[in-house]
N, C-alpha and C positions, 0 to 999 in steps of 0.2 A: 450091853451099853454100846450105841452108836454115835456116829462123830456126829456132834453137833454141829449147827451151824456158824453160831458164834464161838466156836474155838476155833473157827478159819476166819482170823481175823489180820492176817497180810498179805500184799497181794506182791506175787514174786513171778517171775520171769522164765522162761526157763530157753534157754539158745541153743543152738546147734552148730559144729565149726559148718565154716562157710569161705567163701572167696570173692575178692571183689576185685577189681581192674584200675587202678592210677591212669591220671590222663595220660601218660608214655604206654597205656595201654597193660602194664606188667600186673599178671596175678597176686593180689594182697590178700593175706587170709584174715577169716576178717569173724566175727557172731554172729550169727542172726535170730532174732526172735522168731518164735516157733509160735509159743501163746504164752497169756500170762493167766494164772489162776490163781484163789485162794489158797493160803498154808495157814498152818499153826507151826512154830519156829518153836523145838524142843532144842535144848543143851546144855550137857554141863554143868549144873550150880558153883557155887561160891564153896560150897561144903564137900563137894566131890573132891574139887579139885585139894580142900586143903588134907582131906583122908589120904586122898592119892600121896600126896607129896610126905606124910606122915610116915608111909608103908612102903617110903622110898620109889614109888610106881611115876615113872613120868605120863602126866598125862597130855596126849598132844593138845596143843591149842587148837582153835579155830571150828573144830570138828561139832557138827551142827545137824540135826535132822526138819525135814522139812515135809509135816504129816500134809498129804492133798485128800481128798476122793479116792476110790478105788479108782485104779486107771492100770490095765495088765498091760494093751502096750503105747508105744507114742515116744517114750522116755528110757535112753538107756546112759550107760558112762561114759559116753563121747562125748555128752551134755554140759551146763555148766547151770547154777539157779543164780539169778542176779533181785538182790533185794536194798533199794535205800542205796544205789552206787557202791551195794558191797558184792565180791563173787564169790560163789561156793561151787570147787566140783563135786560132779557126783560121782560118789566114789562105790557106791552100791544102792541098789534102787529094791525095795523090799516089801513086799506086797501081803495081805491079811485075806491068807488064802481061804483061811475056814471062815468068816462071814462076808468077806468082798465087800469092806466098810472102807477101808483107808488103802494108801499106799506111802510106807516113808521114801523120802530120797535121803540119804544120809551120805551129808556132803562136808568136805575142808577147806579149809581158804590154801591158797598154795601155788601151785604147779598150775600150770593150762591156763594162765591168765587170772586162777583166782585168788 
């Protein structure tokens, strides 16, 4: 089962931490876009939230996975995903080491401006 081009229907931007300088030449932390690419967004659906609540398990809000074409290098957990004005911190990068078809960027909202 290969990753179909039609599944990759959301444009995301990967950004890395960087810095810029203000008018008084002070260094200010900033996020620098590295590249944009197409992704499929995977997230917990409403029923999994209901089942977790019924079982007394807290479901972490804002957890998503952005599936992209296989990319072994160039993305790490210091980076973040930006999508339609929303920011997601990359907490894990998982590769399809068997077929080399996709890489999943496991993300959450919250820290690091996400």
